[in-house]
N, C-alpha and C positions, 0 to 999 in steps of 0.2 A: 420503445417510442418510435411513433409513426411520423413521417414527413408531412408537410403542410400540403394541404390540396388547393387547387387554385379553382376559385367560384367563380370570378368574373375580372373584368379588367381593373376593377377597382378594389377588389377583395379578395382575401385569401383566408384559408382555414387551417389551423394547425391542430392535430389530434394527437394527444399523448395518451397512449393506450399501454397497459400494464402487458409485458410479455407473458404467456402462458408457460413460457419453459422457465422462467424464474422461478426456483425452488421455493420462495416465500409469497407465491403468486395468490394464494387462497387468503392468507393473512393480511396481504397488502390491500387486497380487494375488500377485505371487511373493515379495515380501518378507513378506507377511503368513503364506503358507505356510513360510517359511524361520525365521520368528520361532516357528512352532509353533501357529498361530492358523488357524482356519477361516476361509475368505475370505466366507462368508455365517455371521455369529454372531447369536445371540440371547440376551439375558440376562433372567433373570426375578427379580422381587424381590416380596416379601410386605410386606403392610401392617404385619404384626408384627415386622418385621426391627428389630434392634436398630441404635443409632447406628454401631456398628462394622461392622455387616454392609452398612448403607446406604454407608460409605465403601468397602469392598470392592467393592462394585457399582460404585460411581461410578469406582475406579481401573480395572475392567475396560474399562467405556466409554471411558475418557480413553486409554487405550493405544491402541484402535481409531481413535479420532477423531483422535489426533495423525497417524497414518498417512495417514488418508482427507484431511488437510488439509495435507499435505506438499506444498510445490513442488518444482521439478525439482532445484533445488540440494541440498534438504534429504532427498530421496528417493536422490539420487546418493550421499549420506553417510550413507543411513540407517543403515550397520553400526555408526556411531559411537554409535548411541541402542540401548544394551543391551536386548534384548526390548522395545524401546518404551517402557520405564518412566521414561525421563529426558527431562525437557524438552529440545526440539532447539534452539528459538529461542522468545523471546518473542512474535514475530509466531505461529508456530505454536500455542505453548500457548493464546494469547489464543483465536485462531479455533477451536481444538478444543474449548475450554470453551464458548464461544458456539455452537457447534453442538449441543452437548449442551443447553444451556440452551434452545435452539429447540425441541428435542424435548420436554423437560420442559415446557415452556409451553402446547405444544400438548396434551400429556395433561392439565394441571390446567385447561385451558379446555374440556376434553370433559366435559360434565356427566354422563355414564353411569358414569364412576369413583366409587365411592363412598370412597377412601380418600386423599382430598387432603391430609391432613396429612404423609403419607409423601412425596407429591409436592413438596410445599411444603419439607419439610426438606431433599429433593434439591437443590432449586433454592437454598436457603439456603447448603448446602454449596458450590455451584458458584460463587455469589458471593462467598463468603469466600475460595475459592481465586483467583478472578479478583482479588481485592483485593490478596491476598498476592504474587500476581506483579507487580501495579503496585507495590507499596510497595517493591519491590527496585529500582526505577527512578526514585524521586521524588528530586528535586533541589530546593535551595532557590532560590526566584525572588527574584532582586534587581532591583528597578525603579530605572531611572536617572531620578531626579526632575527634571534640568535639561533633559529633552529633551523638546521641544514636539510633541504629538500633535493638533495643531489640525486639520490636513488629515484625519487619519483619523476624528477626531470628528465633523468635518461630514460624512464619508462614512458613518458609522454613523448619524449622526440621517437621512441621505436614505434609508437602507435600511429603516430603523424606518418612517419615513414611507410608505414604499412597500411595506409589507407583510411585511419580513423581521421574525422573532421569534427574539432572541438572549439568551442567559444569558452572554454574554461581553463582555469590555470590551478596549480596546486600550491598550497600554502599551508601553515600551521597556525591555528585558530586558536585563541587564547580561551581556555576552559573546554575545548573540543576537541584538540589534536589535529590530524590531517583533514583539511577540508578544500573544498571546490569553490573557487571564485570566478565571477562573470568577468570576461575581458572587456566587456562592452555592454552597454545598455540591452537588454533583451526583452523583447515583448511576449505576450501571451500567445502561444502556439509556436515560437520560434525554436528551431532545434538546437539544443545545447550541446548535443553530443552525438555523434552518428559512428557505429562500429559495424565494419563489414563483418559479414559471418565468418570469412576466412581467418580471423584473428581473436574468434569467440572460442572459448576452451568449453566444449560442448559434449554430449554422448558420443559424436561422431568420432573423436579422437580416442575413445576407448576402443570402438571396434577396430581400430587400424593399429592398436597398439600391442606389443608383445605379452601383455598383461592378461589380454582379453580371453585366449584359450584357457589360462587357468580360471577366470571368474565363471566362464561357462560350467565349470565343473562344481561350483559353490551354490548348493540348493537355496532358492528364495533371496539371494543376495540382490539387492535392490540398485538402480542406476546411479542414485546417489552415492552409496556406499563404495560402488566401483569408483566412482569419480573421487572420492576421498582419498582411496588407496591409491589410485593412480597419479593424484596430486602430491602424495606423500613420498613416492619414488621419484617422479619427476622433479620435485625440489630439489633433489640431489644429483640431478643429471646436468654436468657441466656443459654439454652440448645443446640442452633443451632450447628449442625455439622462445620458451616462456621464460627464459632464466631471469631477464629482466623484471618481469612481473613477480616473481618468485622472490627475489632479493629485495623487492621493495615492500613486502610483507613486513609487519611488525614482528620482532622477535618475541613478545609475549603480549598476551591482551589482557587488559583491566576489566573482567567482568565479574559477575557474581560467582562464577566457578572457580576463580582464582581467589575467593575470600580465605583468609587464614581463619586459627582458631579464636583469635580475640573477636573477629567481626562475626564469626558464627554464634560466638556466646551471645552477642549484643542482640541477634536477629532470633534467640530463643523465644519459641511460642508464636512466632509470626508465620503469615501464609508464605512471604518470601524465602523463609529458610526451607519450608516445605518443599516449594518448587526449586530451590538450589538443590537440595538431598535428591530430589527424583532425576534431575538433570545429570548429576554426578553419577548416580548408580545407572543411567542409561549409558553413559559413557564407559563406566566400568563394563558393562555387559558387552558393548560394542568391541572392546579391547578384548575381552576374553574370547569373544567370537572369532575375532579376524586379527589377534594378535600374532598368530603364527604366519598368516600371510604377509604381515608387515614385516617380521624378521627375515622372511625370504628375500624380500626385495630391497630392503633399507640397509646401507651399510653401518650407518651411524647409529648408536645407542639412545640418542636424545631426539628422535625424529617424531615423537609421539606428539602430533600436533594438537592444540586445544580443539575441544568440540565446538568452540567458536568458529572456527574455520568451516566446519561440518556444517555448522546451521547457516553460515554465509553462503554456502553452496547450495543449500536448500532454499534460501530465500531468493537466491540468484534465479533459481531454476522456475519459481514462481513468478518473479518479476519478469522473466523474459517470457513466459507465457502469456502474460498479460500484456505486454508491449509486442505488438506482432512485428514481425520482420515485414519490410517493404519489399516485395518481391521485383519492383522494377529496379530498385537498386542493389539489392540482396544485401540490405544492411539492417541493424537494428538502431532504432532512431529515439532519441528521447526530448520529446518536446515539453515546454515549460508551460505548467498549469496556472503559473500567474508572472508576473513581470520580475525581473530580477536587474537592478541596476548595476553598473560597472563597479568592481571591486566588492560587490556584496556576495555573501556567502550562499552558494545554491544547496538546497536540501534534497533528499531522495526520501521517500516515505519507507519506513520499515514496516508498515503494515498497521492493522488494528489491534495492538497489543496492550495489554496491561502493564504498568509500571515494573510489576515484579518481573516479567517476561523480559521486558527492555533491559532491566539492571542485569537479570542473571545471565542473558546471552550476547547483548550489546554493551553494557557497561555504561549505562545512562539512563536517567530519569526524564520524561517530558515535562516541558515547562507549564505551569499552570495545571489545572483541572484536567485529568485524562478521563473522557467519557467511557473508556473501556476498561476501568477500573472495576471490574464486577466479580461478584462470587458466584458460581454455578451452583444451586441447591440440587440435592438429591429429592426426587419426588416420592412421595409416601406410595406403598402399594394399593392396589385397589381394595384389599381388605381392611388396610388402616383407614382410608377415605369412609368405607362404610361403617366402621366402629365410630369415627368421628362425628357422623351424620345420625348415628342412634344416639348419641348422647345430647345431641342437639338438634332435633327434627325439624325443630321451626325455622333453622336458618337455610333448610333445603340442600339438596347434595352441590357440592362446589364445582363449578364448572369453568373450564378453560381450554382453550384451543392449542396452548403449549404442553408439549411432553415433557419439557424441563422448564426451570425456572431460575431468575437471578435476581442478585440485589445488588445496590450499589449505594454509596453515600446520598444523603438527602440534599447535600449542597449542588449536587447535580441535577437537581429536580427543580422544575419550575413552578410546580403546584403543592409544595410542601407547607 
C-alpha cells in the first residue's frame, strides 16, 4: 500500500497499490478487475470537502484495503463479498482500517501538507469505525472473586522489576480462566504491554545454555523443538531466572488433546476427532524421537509437558515475528487494535484457525460463526478432469486459478 501523494495546496491523492511481493498478488489483482476496479487506483480529496465527501472518499479506500488485506480463505470466498462493500471478517475489517490509518498518519506527519484538519477528520472517522467494529464483539467481563492469582501477581511484579511496562492486570474470568484486564481506558494504538528483549525466552537462550552442544549433535532438530526441550529442563531448575514464569504455568491444560474415552466416543466420525488423533500421533512421534534426551536432562518422571505448551511456543514465535521489535527501545510492543475500557478483558488473536484446531490445541471455541471453519478438498488429477470433460463435452473444460479448493457452511455465504 502506497502513501498519499501531494498534488497541490488544496488536494492530495492516496494510492492503494497491491504489493507484488504478496503471494496472492495475481489472484487479488484478478478479483479487483472482476469487481470493476483498476488494479492501480489513486483517489483524490480536497481540503474543502464536506463530511459526506470525506466518508465517500474513505469508503472507496476501504473497499480496496479489504481486498489488499485478504488472507487465502477470505480471498477464495471473495465472491461472497458483494463489490467488496461488505465486511468479510472482523480480522479483515480491522486490518483494512489500520492499514488506512497508517497511510493517514504518514500524511499528517508530513509537514509540507497545509490542510491537516482534513487529514485529522479522516483519522477520527477511521477510529470511530474501528470502535464501531469493536463494539459489536464486546462481552461482559465477570471476575471469579474466589480464585487466587498469587502466582500470577508474583510473575507480574517480577516483570515490572525487570523493565516490563504494562497497563494490564491478571484475573480469573468466568468461563475463560485467566485473562488480562485493562487497568485504564485504552485507545486504539495505545501500548498495552511492552516487554524488554532481555526478559523474552528466545532462541538466544538456547545458544548460551549447556544443552546446546547436545542439540547440535541431533540432525534435523528445529529451534522450536530445542526450545521445548530447554523449557522442560529449565522448569525444574530451582535457580532459573524464569522460575516465577514456570511456576505460574497451569498444572494441566483442558484441550482436545486431554479428552478421555467418553469424549472420544461422542466425537466418533467427526473431523474434530480426526484432528485430535493426528495431533496425538505427532506428540507420540515427538516423544519417541526425543524421549531419550528428555530422560537425560529431567530428574522427575512426570515432566512430559503437554503438547499444548509446544504449540504455545510455536504460536509465540509466529506472533513475535509479526510484532516487530522496536529497535529504539529494544523491546516488544503490543499496541491495541481497538479500544479497551477499564476493567474490560483484552484479547490476543490466536490466528486464523478453525474451531476444531482451536479446541484441539487451545481448549475453546470461537463465539458465533467462524469464517475459517473450512474443509480443504483434494483436487482431481488431470486424467480425472479429462474423463469428466469427455462425459460432458458441452460443459467445456473446468477452469480455476486455484490448485486446491475449500468448502464451508452456506450460512457463511452472503449469496446463497
